[in-house]
C-alpha positions as CSV (number, residue, x, y, z in Angstrom):
1,M,-46.3,-0.9,-42.5
2,K,-42.9,-2.7,-42.5
3,T,-41.2,0.6,-41.7
4,L,-43.6,1.2,-38.8
5,L,-42.9,-2.3,-37.4
6,A,-39.2,-1.7,-37.7
7,L,-39.4,1.5,-35.7
8,L,-41.5,-0.1,-33.0
9,F,-39.0,-3.0,-32.7
10,A,-36.1,-0.6,-32.5
11,C,-37.9,1.3,-29.7
12,C,-38.6,-1.9,-27.8
13,V,-35.0,-3.0,-28.1
14,G,-33.8,0.5,-27.0
15,L,-36.1,0.4,-24.0
16,A,-35.2,-3.2,-23.0
17,A,-31.4,-2.8,-23.3
18,P,-31.0,-0.5,-20.4
19,A,-33.2,-2.8,-18.3
20,R,-31.0,-5.8,-19.0
21,A,-27.9,-3.8,-18.3
22,E,-29.3,-2.7,-15.0
23,T,-30.4,-6.2,-14.2
24,G,-26.9,-7.5,-15.1
25,T,-25.4,-5.4,-12.4
26,D,-27.6,-7.1,-9.8
27,P,-25.8,-10.0,-8.1
28,L,-29.1,-11.8,-7.6
29,T,-29.5,-12.1,-11.4
30,G,-26.5,-14.4,-11.6
31,L,-27.9,-16.6,-8.8
32,S,-31.3,-16.9,-10.6
33,S,-29.7,-18.1,-13.8
34,G,-29.4,-21.8,-14.6
35,N,-25.7,-21.5,-15.5
36,F,-23.2,-22.7,-12.9
37,E,-20.6,-20.2,-14.0
38,Q,-23.0,-17.3,-13.7
39,I,-24.1,-18.5,-10.3
40,A,-20.5,-18.6,-9.1
41,H,-20.0,-15.0,-10.4
42,G,-23.2,-13.9,-8.8
43,I,-22.0,-15.3,-5.4
44,D,-18.7,-13.4,-5.8
45,A,-20.5,-10.2,-6.7
46,L,-22.9,-10.5,-3.9
47,A,-20.1,-11.1,-1.3
48,L,-18.4,-7.9,-2.5
49,S,-21.6,-5.8,-2.8
50,G,-21.8,-5.0,0.9
51,D,-25.5,-6.0,0.8
52,P,-26.6,-6.8,4.4
53,R,-28.6,-9.7,3.1
54,A,-25.6,-11.3,1.4
55,A,-24.7,-13.7,4.2
56,A,-28.3,-14.9,4.6
57,I,-28.7,-15.5,0.9
58,I,-25.4,-17.3,0.4
59,G,-26.0,-19.3,3.6
60,A,-29.4,-20.3,2.3
61,L,-27.8,-21.4,-1.0
62,Q,-25.3,-23.5,0.9
63,A,-28.0,-25.1,2.9
64,G,-30.2,-25.9,-0.2
65,R,-32.9,-23.5,0.9
66,L,-32.6,-20.9,-2.0
67,F,-35.3,-21.2,-4.7
68,V,-36.0,-19.4,-8.0
69,R,-39.3,-18.6,-9.7
70,P,-39.7,-18.6,-13.5
71,D,-39.6,-14.8,-13.4
72,H,-36.1,-15.1,-11.8
73,A,-37.2,-13.9,-8.4
74,L,-35.4,-15.6,-5.5
75,F,-36.9,-16.9,-2.3
76,I,-35.5,-18.4,0.9
77,K,-37.3,-21.3,2.5
78,T,-37.9,-20.6,6.2
79,D,-37.7,-23.0,9.1
80,E,-41.5,-23.0,9.4
81,G,-41.8,-24.2,5.8
82,G,-42.9,-20.9,4.2
83,F,-40.9,-18.6,2.0
84,A,-39.3,-15.1,2.3
85,D,-38.2,-12.8,-0.4
86,A,-34.4,-13.2,-0.7
87,A,-33.8,-9.5,-1.6
88,T,-35.8,-8.0,1.2
89,G,-36.2,-10.7,3.8
90,Q,-39.9,-10.1,4.0
91,A,-42.4,-13.0,4.2
92,A,-44.0,-14.1,0.9
93,P,-47.1,-16.0,1.9
94,D,-48.6,-16.1,-1.6
95,V,-45.6,-18.0,-3.1
96,M,-46.4,-21.6,-3.9
97,A,-43.7,-24.3,-3.5
98,S,-44.9,-25.9,-6.7
99,A,-43.9,-22.8,-8.7
100,L,-40.3,-22.8,-7.4
101,K,-37.2,-24.7,-8.2
102,P,-34.0,-25.0,-6.0
103,V,-31.0,-23.1,-7.2
104,R,-28.5,-25.8,-8.4
105,V,-24.9,-26.0,-7.2
106,N,-21.8,-28.0,-8.3
107,N,-18.3,-28.1,-6.9
108,A,-17.3,-24.8,-8.5
109,V,-20.3,-23.1,-6.9
110,R,-19.6,-24.8,-3.6
111,R,-16.0,-23.4,-3.6
112,A,-17.4,-20.0,-4.4
113,I,-19.8,-20.3,-1.5
114,D,-17.1,-21.2,0.9
115,A,-14.9,-18.3,-0.3
116,A,-17.8,-15.9,-0.1
117,L,-18.8,-16.8,3.4
118,G,-15.2,-16.6,4.5
119,S,-15.0,-13.1,3.1
120,L,-18.3,-12.1,4.7
121,R,-17.1,-13.3,8.1
122,L,-14.5,-10.5,7.9
123,F,-17.2,-8.1,8.9
124,A,-18.6,-10.2,11.8
125,A,-19.3,-8.4,15.1
126,D,-16.9,-10.7,17.0
127,A,-13.2,-9.9,16.6
128,A,-12.2,-13.6,17.0
129,T,-14.5,-14.5,14.1
130,R,-13.0,-11.8,11.9
131,K,-9.5,-13.1,12.8
132,T,-10.4,-16.7,12.0
133,A,-11.9,-15.5,8.7
134,A,-8.7,-13.7,7.9
135,E,-6.7,-16.8,8.7
136,A,-8.9,-18.8,6.3
137,V,-8.2,-16.2,3.5
138,F,-4.5,-16.4,4.3
139,T,-4.6,-20.2,3.8
140,S,-6.7,-20.0,0.6
141,R,-4.6,-17.0,-0.8
142,D,-7.5,-16.1,-3.0
143,P,-6.9,-12.9,-4.9
144,A,-10.7,-12.4,-5.2
145,A,-10.8,-11.7,-1.5
146,I,-8.6,-8.6,-1.8
147,P,-11.5,-6.1,-2.2
148,A,-13.3,-7.5,0.8
149,L,-10.1,-7.4,2.8
150,D,-9.6,-3.7,1.9
151,R,-13.0,-2.9,3.1
152,A,-12.6,-4.9,6.3
153,L,-9.2,-3.2,7.0
154,A,-10.8,0.2,6.6
155,K,-13.2,-0.6,9.4
156,E,-11.0,-2.9,11.6
157,S,-10.1,-1.6,15.1
158,D,-8.9,-4.8,16.8
159,P,-5.0,-4.9,16.5
160,Q,-4.7,-8.7,16.2
161,A,-7.5,-9.1,13.7
162,R,-6.1,-6.2,11.7
163,R,-2.6,-7.8,11.6
164,V,-4.0,-11.1,10.4
165,M,-6.0,-9.3,7.7
166,Q,-2.9,-7.5,6.5
167,Q,-1.1,-10.8,6.3
168,A,-4.0,-12.4,4.4
169,R,-4.0,-9.5,2.0
170,A,-0.3,-9.9,1.4
171,A,-0.7,-13.6,0.7
172,A,-3.5,-12.9,-1.8
173,L,-1.4,-10.2,-3.5
174,L,1.5,-12.6,-3.9
175,S,-0.8,-15.1,-5.5
176,S,-2.4,-12.5,-7.8
177,S,-1.1,-12.0,-11.4
178,D,-2.3,-8.3,-11.4
179,A,-0.3,-7.0,-8.4
180,S,2.3,-4.4,-9.0
181,E,5.9,-4.8,-8.1
182,A,5.7,-2.3,-5.2
183,D,2.7,-4.2,-3.8
184,R,4.6,-7.5,-4.1
185,L,7.6,-6.1,-2.3
186,D,5.4,-4.8,0.5
187,A,3.7,-8.2,0.7
188,V,7.1,-10.0,1.0
189,A,7.9,-7.6,3.9
190,V,4.7,-8.5,5.6
191,M,5.4,-12.3,5.2
192,R,8.9,-11.8,6.6
193,D,7.4,-10.0,9.6
194,R,4.9,-12.9,10.2
195,G,7.9,-15.2,10.4
196,D,6.3,-18.6,10.7
197,I,6.4,-21.8,8.7
198,E,3.3,-20.9,6.6
199,A,4.9,-17.6,5.6
200,R,8.1,-19.3,4.6
201,S,6.2,-22.0,2.6
202,L,4.3,-19.3,0.8
203,L,7.4,-17.4,-0.2
204,E,9.2,-20.6,-1.3
205,S,6.3,-21.6,-3.5
206,L,6.5,-18.4,-5.5
207,S,8.1,-18.5,-8.9
208,G,8.4,-16.3,-12.0
209,Q,8.6,-13.1,-9.9
210,P,10.4,-9.9,-11.1
211,P,14.1,-9.7,-10.2
212,K,13.7,-7.3,-7.3
213,V,10.8,-9.3,-5.9
214,A,12.8,-12.6,-6.3
215,A,15.7,-11.0,-4.5
216,A,13.5,-9.8,-1.6
217,I,11.9,-13.3,-1.4
218,A,15.4,-15.0,-1.2
219,T,16.4,-12.6,1.6
220,A,13.2,-13.1,3.5
221,V,13.4,-16.9,3.2
222,A,17.0,-16.9,4.5
223,S,15.9,-14.8,7.4
224,L,13.0,-17.0,8.2
225,N,15.2,-20.1,8.1
226,R,17.5,-18.5,10.7
227,I,14.4,-17.7,12.8
228,E,13.1,-21.2,12.5
229,Q,16.5,-22.7,13.6
230,L,16.3,-20.4,16.6
231,W,12.8,-21.6,17.5
232,T,13.9,-25.2,16.9
233,L,16.6,-24.7,19.5
234,L,14.2,-23.1,21.9
235,Q,11.7,-26.0,21.3
236,S,14.4,-28.5,22.1
237,A,15.3,-26.6,25.2
238,Y,11.6,-26.7,26.3
239,Y,11.5,-30.5,25.7
240,G,14.7,-30.8,27.6
241,L,13.3,-28.8,30.5
242,S,10.1,-30.9,30.5
243,L,12.3,-34.1,30.6
244,G,14.4,-32.6,33.3
245,S,11.3,-31.9,35.4
246,V,10.3,-35.5,35.0
247,L,13.8,-36.7,36.1
248,L,13.6,-34.2,39.0
249,L,10.3,-35.6,40.2
250,A,11.6,-39.2,39.9
251,A,15.0,-38.4,41.5
252,T,14.1,-36.0,44.3
253,G,12.9,-38.8,46.7
254,L,15.9,-40.9,45.9
255,A,18.2,-37.9,46.7
256,I,16.6,-37.7,50.1
257,T,16.9,-41.4,51.0
258,F,20.3,-41.8,49.4
259,G,21.7,-38.6,50.9
260,V,20.5,-39.2,54.5
261,M,20.6,-43.0,54.7
262,G,23.2,-44.1,52.2
263,V,20.8,-46.7,50.9
264,I,20.9,-47.8,47.3
265,N,17.2,-48.4,46.9
266,M,16.5,-50.3,43.6
267,A,12.8,-50.4,44.5
268,H,12.5,-46.6,44.2
269,G,11.0,-46.9,40.7
270,E,8.3,-49.1,42.1
271,M,7.2,-46.3,44.4
272,V,6.8,-44.1,41.3
273,M,4.8,-46.9,39.7
274,L,2.5,-47.2,42.8
275,G,1.7,-43.5,42.6
276,A,0.6,-43.9,39.0
277,Y,-1.7,-46.8,39.9
278,V,-3.1,-44.8,42.8
279,T,-4.1,-42.2,40.1
280,F,-5.7,-44.9,38.1
281,M,-7.7,-46.1,41.0
282,V,-8.8,-42.6,42.0
283,Q,-10.1,-42.0,38.4
284,E,-11.9,-45.3,38.3
285,V,-13.7,-44.5,41.5
286,I,-14.6,-41.0,40.3
287,R,-15.8,-42.4,36.9
288,A,-18.1,-44.8,38.7
289,H,-19.5,-42.6,41.5
290,A,-18.8,-38.9,40.8
291,P,-18.0,-38.2,37.1
292,G,-18.4,-34.5,37.7
293,L,-15.3,-34.5,39.8
294,F,-13.0,-35.9,37.1
295,G,-11.3,-32.6,36.7
296,L,-10.2,-32.8,40.3
297,S,-8.9,-36.4,40.0
298,L,-5.2,-35.4,39.9
299,P,-5.4,-33.0,42.9
300,I,-7.1,-35.8,44.8
301,A,-4.6,-38.4,43.7
302,I,-1.5,-36.4,44.7
303,P,-1.9,-36.6,48.5
304,L,-3.3,-40.2,48.3
305,A,-0.3,-41.3,46.3
306,F,2.0,-39.6,48.8
307,L,0.4,-41.4,51.7
308,V,0.3,-44.8,50.0
309,S,3.8,-44.8,48.6
310,G,5.2,-43.1,51.8
311,G,3.4,-45.7,54.0
312,I,4.8,-48.6,52.0
313,G,8.2,-47.0,52.0
314,M,8.2,-46.8,55.8
315,A,7.1,-50.4,56.0
316,I,10.0,-51.4,53.8
317,E,12.4,-49.5,55.9
318,R,11.2,-50.9,59.2
319,G,10.8,-54.5,57.9
320,L,13.9,-54.8,55.7
321,I,16.2,-51.9,55.2
322,R,17.0,-51.3,58.9
323,F,18.6,-54.7,59.2
324,L,21.0,-54.0,56.3
325,Y,22.6,-50.7,57.2
326,G,26.3,-50.6,56.5
327,R,25.9,-53.5,54.0
328,P,25.4,-51.8,50.6
329,L,25.7,-54.9,48.4
330,E,23.1,-56.8,50.5
331,T,20.8,-53.6,50.4
332,L,21.1,-53.4,46.7
333,L,20.2,-57.0,46.1
334,A,17.4,-57.0,48.7
335,T,15.7,-53.9,47.2
336,W,16.2,-55.2,43.7
337,G,14.4,-58.4,44.7
338,L,11.7,-56.3,46.4
339,S,11.2,-54.3,43.2
340,L,10.5,-57.6,41.3
341,M,8.0,-58.6,44.0
342,L,6.2,-55.3,43.8
343,Q,6.0,-55.5,40.0
344,Q,4.6,-59.0,40.2
345,A,2.1,-58.0,42.8
346,V,0.8,-55.2,40.7
347,R,0.8,-57.4,37.7
348,S,-1.3,-60.0,39.6
349,I,-3.8,-57.4,40.8
350,F,-4.2,-55.1,37.8
351,G,-2.9,-57.3,35.0
352,A,0.1,-56.8,32.7
353,N,-1.6,-54.5,30.2
354,N,-1.3,-50.8,30.3
355,R,-4.0,-49.0,32.3
356,E,-5.7,-45.9,31.0
357,V,-5.3,-42.7,33.0
358,G,-7.3,-39.9,31.6
359,T,-6.1,-36.3,31.2
360,P,-8.4,-33.6,32.8
361,A,-9.6,-30.9,30.4
362,W,-7.4,-28.2,32.1
363,M,-4.3,-30.3,31.2
364,S,-5.3,-31.0,27.6
365,G,-4.3,-29.1,24.6
366,A,-1.4,-26.7,23.9
367,T,-0.6,-23.1,23.4
368,T,1.9,-21.3,21.2
369,L,4.4,-18.7,22.2
370,G,6.0,-17.4,19.1
371,G,7.3,-20.5,17.4
372,L,7.1,-22.6,20.5
373,N,4.5,-25.3,21.0
374,L,3.8,-25.6,24.7
375,T,1.7,-28.6,25.7
376,Y,-0.3,-28.0,28.9
377,N,0.5,-31.4,30.4
378,R,4.2,-30.8,30.2
379,L,3.9,-27.3,31.4
380,Y,1.9,-28.3,34.4
381,I,4.5,-31.0,35.2
382,I,7.3,-28.4,35.1
383,L,5.3,-26.2,37.5
384,F,4.5,-29.2,39.7
385,A,8.2,-30.2,39.9
386,I,9.2,-26.7,40.9
387,A,6.5,-26.7,43.6
388,V,7.6,-30.1,45.0
389,L,11.2,-29.0,45.0
390,F,10.5,-25.8,47.0
391,A,8.1,-27.6,49.3
392,L,10.8,-30.2,50.2
393,M,13.3,-27.4,50.8
394,A,10.9,-25.8,53.1
395,V,10.3,-29.1,55.0
396,L,14.0,-29.7,55.4
397,R,14.8,-26.2,56.5
398,Y,11.9,-25.1,58.7
399,T,10.3,-28.2,60.2
400,P,11.5,-30.3,63.2
401,I,11.8,-33.5,61.1
402,G,13.8,-31.5,58.5
403,L,16.2,-30.2,61.1
404,Q,16.6,-33.8,62.5
405,M,17.2,-35.2,59.0
406,R,19.9,-32.6,58.4
407,A,21.5,-33.3,61.7
408,V,21.6,-37.0,61.0
409,T,23.1,-36.3,57.5
410,Q,25.9,-34.2,59.0
411,N,26.8,-36.4,62.0
412,R,24.7,-39.4,62.9
413,R,26.5,-40.2,66.1
414,M,26.4,-36.7,67.4
415,A,22.6,-36.4,66.5
416,A,22.0,-39.6,68.5
417,A,23.9,-38.3,71.4
418,M,21.7,-35.2,71.4
419,G,18.6,-37.3,71.8
420,I,17.4,-37.6,68.2
421,R,15.8,-41.0,67.6
422,T,17.8,-41.8,64.5
423,P,15.9,-45.0,63.7
424,W,12.6,-43.1,63.4
425,V,14.4,-40.4,61.4
426,D,15.5,-43.1,59.0
427,A,11.9,-44.4,58.7
428,L,10.4,-41.0,58.2
429,T,13.1,-40.1,55.7
430,F,12.5,-43.2,53.7
431,G,8.8,-42.6,53.9
432,L,9.2,-39.0,52.7
433,G,11.4,-40.0,49.8
434,S,9.0,-42.8,48.8
435,G,6.0,-40.4,49.1
436,V,7.6,-37.9,46.8
437,A,8.2,-40.7,44.3
438,G,4.5,-41.5,44.6
439,M,3.6,-37.9,43.7
440,A,6.0,-38.2,40.7
441,G,4.0,-41.2,39.6
442,V,0.9,-39.0,39.5
443,A,2.6,-36.7,37.1
444,L,4.2,-39.4,35.0
445,S,0.8,-41.0,34.5
446,Q,-0.1,-38.1,32.2
447,I,2.9,-38.6,29.8
448,D,3.8,-42.3,30.1
449,N,2.1,-45.7,30.0
450,V,0.9,-46.9,33.4
451,S,2.2,-50.4,33.7
452,P,4.0,-52.6,36.2
453,N,7.3,-51.6,34.4
454,L,6.8,-47.9,34.7
455,G,9.4,-47.3,37.3
456,Q,12.1,-49.3,35.6
457,G,12.5,-46.6,32.9
458,Y,13.4,-44.0,35.5
459,I,15.5,-45.7,38.2
460,I,18.8,-45.6,36.3
461,D,18.3,-42.0,35.2
462,S,17.4,-41.1,38.8
463,F,20.6,-42.5,40.1
464,M,22.5,-40.6,37.4
465,V,20.8,-37.3,38.4
466,V,21.6,-37.9,42.1
467,V,25.2,-38.8,41.6
468,F,25.8,-36.0,39.1
469,G,24.2,-33.3,41.3
470,G,25.7,-34.3,44.6
471,V,24.3,-36.8,47.0
472,G,21.7,-35.3,49.3
473,N,21.7,-31.8,47.7
474,L,18.3,-30.9,46.3
475,W,19.7,-27.9,44.4
476,G,22.3,-30.1,42.9
477,T,19.5,-32.6,42.0
478,A,17.5,-29.9,40.2
479,V,20.5,-28.6,38.3
480,A,21.6,-32.1,37.3
481,A,18.0,-33.1,36.2
482,I,17.6,-30.0,34.0
483,T,21.1,-30.4,32.6
484,L,20.8,-34.1,31.7
485,G,17.3,-33.5,30.3
486,I,18.4,-30.6,28.0
487,V,21.6,-32.5,26.9
488,N,19.6,-35.6,26.1
489,K,17.1,-33.6,23.9
490,F,19.9,-31.8,22.0
491,L,21.8,-35.0,21.4
492,E,18.8,-37.1,20.2
493,P,18.4,-35.4,16.8
494,V,22.1,-35.8,16.1
495,A,22.9,-39.2,17.6
496,G,19.6,-40.8,18.1
497,A,17.9,-41.8,21.4
498,V,20.0,-44.8,22.2
499,L,23.4,-43.4,21.2
500,G,22.5,-40.1,22.9
501,K,21.9,-42.0,26.2
502,I,25.3,-43.7,25.8
503,V,27.0,-40.4,25.1
504,V,25.4,-38.9,28.2
505,L,26.5,-41.8,30.3
506,V,30.1,-41.6,29.0
507,L,30.2,-37.9,29.7
508,L,28.9,-38.5,33.3
509,I,31.6,-41.2,33.9
510,L,34.3,-38.8,32.8
511,F,32.8,-36.0,35.0
512,I,32.6,-38.3,38.1
513,Q,36.3,-39.2,37.6
514,R,37.1,-35.6,38.1
515,R,34.5,-34.8,40.7
516,P,33.4,-38.0,42.4
517,R,31.1,-36.1,44.9
518,G,29.1,-34.4,42.2
519,L,28.4,-30.8,41.4
520,F,27.3,-29.7,44.9
521,P,28.7,-32.2,47.4
522,L,27.4,-32.4,51.0
523,K,29.0,-33.8,54.0
524,G,27.1,-36.9,55.1
525,R,27.2,-40.5,56.1
526,A,27.3,-41.8,52.6
527,V,30.2,-39.6,51.7
528,E,32.1,-40.3,54.9
529,A,31.8,-44.0,54.3
């Protein structure tokens, strides 16, 4: 009898053992266990299994909607409150909620869920999603994702997504303790080709590598350091170009008035400030009455700022400046006093605090070009400055007022003898220069504080640009603005902002001693005087 029982027990064990082995290969078995480690292993196995239901099951576990029955069967709670079989996705109407328990998770399981979902997104239908998933794997550097990356690379057809997947695989290989030396060398080459800060940081963090791999890493890091220095120089040049475009906008109007009229207008900065406040008022009206037009607030503000600042400029010329021609000291003092009056008037109307000027959605954010970070607001200001420069050149060259302004610049008496009304040319010129300053204020409202003191920060730099480039020469103004902007940005990291300004001023003084008429001098009334 005992022998018979022993034989029956052996047979049962023999029959049950294959069943357990077969069940152990099923990833769902780990999920249905009560052991957190087995659940994490089950998640990893399910993510690598290629099961089309893997994303739904792991997503349900993440959302707390995966339940287990005492017989280890798994069910997903639906949005309607019912249950569906996790393995097949078919509805299970006979399953009672009282017979189920939720699959428990802890921090280790949550990390496994995040890694698994990231790997599963490598097979998404959208190429952008696959690329984002590969970037996430690159950041995590999880060697467990290598099999999923291999399968994804075998199917990937999008060049950009494929490149990021290769980089993610290289990062995971370098973080793996099982990778061969050849694989590590290939991974270092991939990181070197990537060439960004993340790749360099990854290579610098590696230690304990074989001698050949360590040598390749040192060479790659040195190369990436040189590349980073080059991108840093290009980034500084871009910042200098954006600063130069700001100086160009602020100085262009001054170049016109100073070049044609010989007037040292210390209130020019307040014309810039008025343009910024016009932008503020336009946005306030749009917010109150037509919020849907906020994206067009800057295009609406540009012509309004030109008209407001230009009109005030003409009023200043007719009411004050025309009585002080030929008296530069009195003109300087009068316009300086006028600038204080305008500042106080704005302070009384709008208050002394900074005013908020919003940035439209199309000017927000940034884009990358290699190692360059190009902010949209600076990029649009650069393009706007170029457009203003060429528009002014067209006005001066092809319009009647432009021809008259050039005639008055070259020989005022001869122009008057030819019938040109020089007083009205003076007024229109002053209005044009002030209007351009108002448009500069619209652009500056996107990168600077809108306050009554806005113009004071640009008036001295504007005079420096005009004198350096050549009085009355727009090309000279553009070259001088870009030059001073780039020099400032290259000096700031070395000497600091304040000392850099001092160095630029000293260099400008030395330059003017050799070329007192600037880079591109023009013959005009100011020069002849």
